[in-house]
C-alpha positions as CSV (number, residue, x, y, z in Angstrom):
1,M,120.7,93.2,95.4
2,F,116.9,93.7,95.8
3,D,116.9,91.6,99.0
4,D,119.7,93.7,100.4
5,F,117.8,96.9,99.7
6,R,114.7,95.4,101.2
7,R,116.5,94.4,104.4
8,E,118.1,97.8,104.7
9,R,114.8,99.5,104.3
10,A,113.2,97.2,106.9
11,A,116.1,97.8,109.3
12,R,115.1,101.5,109.3
13,R,111.7,100.6,110.5
14,V,113.0,98.8,113.7
15,K,112.4,100.9,116.8
16,P,113.8,100.3,120.3
17,G,111.5,98.7,122.8
18,D,110.4,100.2,126.1
19,G,111.4,97.2,128.2
20,R,107.8,96.2,129.2
21,P,107.4,92.5,130.1
22,L,106.1,89.9,127.7
23,K,102.5,88.9,128.6
24,R,101.4,85.3,128.9
25,F,99.6,83.7,126.0
26,R,95.9,83.3,126.8
27,W,93.6,80.7,125.2
28,W,91.2,83.3,123.8
29,Q,94.1,84.8,121.8
30,S,94.5,81.7,119.7
31,F,93.5,83.4,116.4
32,S,94.3,87.0,117.2
33,R,97.9,86.5,118.4
34,S,101.1,84.7,117.2
35,L,103.9,84.0,119.6
36,F,107.2,82.4,118.6
37,Y,110.5,81.7,120.4
38,L,114.1,81.6,119.5
39,R,117.0,80.5,121.8
40,V,120.5,81.6,120.9
41,E,123.8,82.2,122.7
42,S,125.5,85.5,123.3
43,D,129.1,86.0,122.3
44,G,130.0,85.1,125.8
45,G,128.1,81.8,125.7
46,E,125.1,83.0,127.7
47,P,121.7,81.6,126.7
48,I,119.3,84.2,125.3
49,T,115.6,83.7,124.6
50,Y,113.9,85.9,122.1
51,A,110.1,86.0,121.6
52,V,108.3,87.4,118.6
53,D,104.8,88.6,119.5
54,V,102.3,89.7,116.7
55,R,98.8,90.9,117.4
56,H,96.9,90.4,114.2
57,G,94.2,92.9,115.0
58,G,96.9,95.7,114.8
59,D,97.5,98.6,117.1
60,S,95.3,101.6,117.8
61,S,95.9,102.8,114.2
62,G,95.3,99.4,112.7
63,E,99.0,98.8,111.9
64,I,100.2,95.2,112.4
65,R,103.6,95.2,114.2
66,A,106.0,92.6,115.2
67,H,107.4,92.9,118.8
68,L,110.7,91.3,119.7
69,Y,111.3,90.4,123.3
70,R,114.7,89.6,124.7
71,N,114.7,87.5,127.9
72,G,111.1,88.5,128.6
73,T,111.3,92.3,128.0
74,L,110.4,94.3,124.9
75,H,113.7,94.8,123.0
76,A,112.4,96.2,119.6
77,E,109.4,96.6,117.4
78,S,108.7,97.1,113.7
79,K,106.1,97.4,111.1
80,M,105.7,94.4,108.7
81,P,107.7,93.0,107.2
82,A,110.1,93.0,110.1
83,Y,113.8,92.2,110.1
84,F,115.3,92.1,113.6
85,P,119.1,91.8,114.0
86,V,120.0,89.4,116.8
87,E,123.1,87.4,117.8
88,G,124.3,85.3,114.8
89,G,121.8,86.5,112.3
90,T,118.3,88.1,111.7
91,V,114.8,87.3,112.7
92,E,112.5,87.8,109.7
93,V,108.7,88.2,110.3
94,V,106.2,88.5,107.4
95,S,102.4,88.6,107.8
96,T,99.4,87.8,105.6
97,L,95.7,88.4,106.1
98,F,95.4,85.0,107.8
99,G,98.5,85.0,110.1
100,L,102.2,84.7,109.4
101,R,103.8,83.5,106.3
102,R,107.3,83.7,107.8
103,C,108.9,83.8,111.2
104,H,112.4,82.5,110.7
105,F,115.9,82.9,112.1
106,V,118.4,83.5,109.2
107,T,122.1,83.1,110.1
108,A,124.9,85.2,108.6
109,D,125.7,82.4,106.2
110,G,122.2,82.1,104.9
111,A,121.0,79.0,106.9
112,E,117.5,79.4,108.3
113,R,115.1,77.8,110.7
114,Q,111.5,78.5,111.8
115,L,111.0,79.8,115.3
116,L,109.1,77.6,117.8
117,P,105.5,78.5,118.4
118,D,104.1,78.9,121.9
119,A,102.5,75.6,122.9
120,H,99.2,77.4,123.7
121,S,98.9,79.3,120.4
122,A,97.0,78.1,117.4
123,E,100.4,77.6,115.6
124,G,101.6,75.6,118.6
125,R,98.5,73.3,118.7
126,R,98.8,72.8,114.9
127,A,102.5,71.8,115.4
128,A,101.5,69.4,118.1
129,L,99.0,67.8,115.8
130,D,101.7,67.4,113.2
131,R,104.0,65.8,115.8
132,D,101.4,63.5,117.5
133,R,99.2,62.6,114.6
134,P,101.2,63.0,111.4
135,T,98.8,61.1,109.2
136,L,95.8,63.3,110.1
137,S,98.0,66.3,109.8
138,H,99.1,65.4,106.3
139,V,95.5,64.8,105.3
140,I,94.4,68.2,106.6
141,G,97.3,69.8,104.7
142,A,96.4,68.0,101.5
143,V,92.8,69.1,101.8
144,S,94.0,72.7,102.2
145,V,96.0,72.5,99.0
146,V,93.1,70.9,97.1
147,A,90.8,73.7,98.3
148,L,93.2,76.4,97.2
149,L,93.7,74.8,93.8
150,G,90.0,74.6,93.3
151,G,89.7,78.2,94.4
152,V,92.3,79.3,91.9
153,A,90.7,77.2,89.1
154,L,87.3,78.9,89.8
155,F,88.7,82.4,90.3
156,I,90.9,82.8,87.2
157,P,88.2,82.3,84.5
158,Q,85.9,84.8,86.2
159,F,88.8,87.2,86.6
160,I,89.7,87.0,82.9
161,E,86.1,87.6,82.0
162,T,86.0,90.7,84.2
163,I,89.2,92.0,82.6
164,S,88.0,91.3,79.1
165,E,84.9,93.5,79.6
166,I,87.0,96.6,80.1
167,P,86.3,98.6,76.9
168,P,89.9,99.1,75.7
169,V,90.6,95.4,76.3
170,A,87.3,94.3,74.7
171,E,88.0,96.5,71.6
172,R,91.5,95.1,71.1
173,L,91.1,91.4,72.1
174,G,87.4,90.8,72.3
175,T,85.5,89.5,75.3
176,F,85.8,86.2,77.1
177,T,82.9,84.3,78.7
178,S,83.9,82.3,81.7
179,P,82.7,78.7,81.8
180,V,82.3,79.2,85.5
181,Q,79.2,81.3,86.3
182,F,78.7,81.6,90.1
183,S,76.2,83.7,92.0
184,V,77.5,86.2,94.6
185,W,76.7,83.8,97.4
186,Q,78.5,80.9,95.7
187,N,81.5,83.1,95.3
188,V,81.3,84.0,98.9
189,A,81.2,80.3,99.8
190,V,84.3,79.6,97.7
191,G,86.0,82.6,99.4
192,L,85.2,81.2,102.8
193,V,86.6,77.8,101.9
194,T,89.8,79.2,100.4
195,G,90.2,81.5,103.3
196,A,89.9,78.6,105.8
197,A,92.5,76.7,103.7
198,S,94.9,79.7,103.8
199,A,94.4,80.1,107.5
200,E,95.3,76.5,108.0
201,R,98.4,76.9,106.0
202,A,99.3,80.1,107.8
203,L,99.3,78.1,111.1
204,R,102.2,76.1,109.6
205,L,103.8,79.1,108.0
206,R,103.2,77.7,104.5
207,Y,102.9,80.2,101.6
208,N,102.8,79.8,97.9
209,W,102.8,82.9,95.7
210,L,100.0,81.6,93.5
211,L,97.8,79.5,95.9
212,D,97.8,81.7,98.9
213,A,98.1,85.0,97.1
214,I,94.6,84.4,95.6
215,A,93.1,84.1,99.0
216,N,95.1,87.0,100.5
């Protein structure tokens, strides 16, 4: 029921596009733009290519939007999270601070598949590494998970200590001293490492509510 409400609300955010053409992906946009493709068939059997284009820097107002192109022209756009109705289902796009956590086609019967990234994008290059060098890809993925687990393990005790120092909490439950005592710069370093790990996972559209939420 909540999912239905969320989708209905998201559908109201979808605005029609102005028909402008899709611009080519440029190498310098690797970490500022995500571009994914979906190929479906119309009711008449004609092939249709959709493209989801997201500029992570946002528009002139700083708002991050998903743009849906149909056969090369802008068909619709929406604020995040975006739910675009297309032939046979819905394209769902959800962003994080480090990229996308979701860019999937969900059919009417609930089956879903991830859209294909542009080969020149960071997501496309990461997918190529996974395809061409799976062992190295798995090692990188495992390192990202370990880095995030370490970040969570270091963050939680310090967070609990901060909460316990709030006067009403301290009066009722007492204070907690974290066994982890980092300087500001050490915390910054941990933040950079966990941020890099989350960015790597975002390239594969991986997201875990605990691991990646800490970094985001």
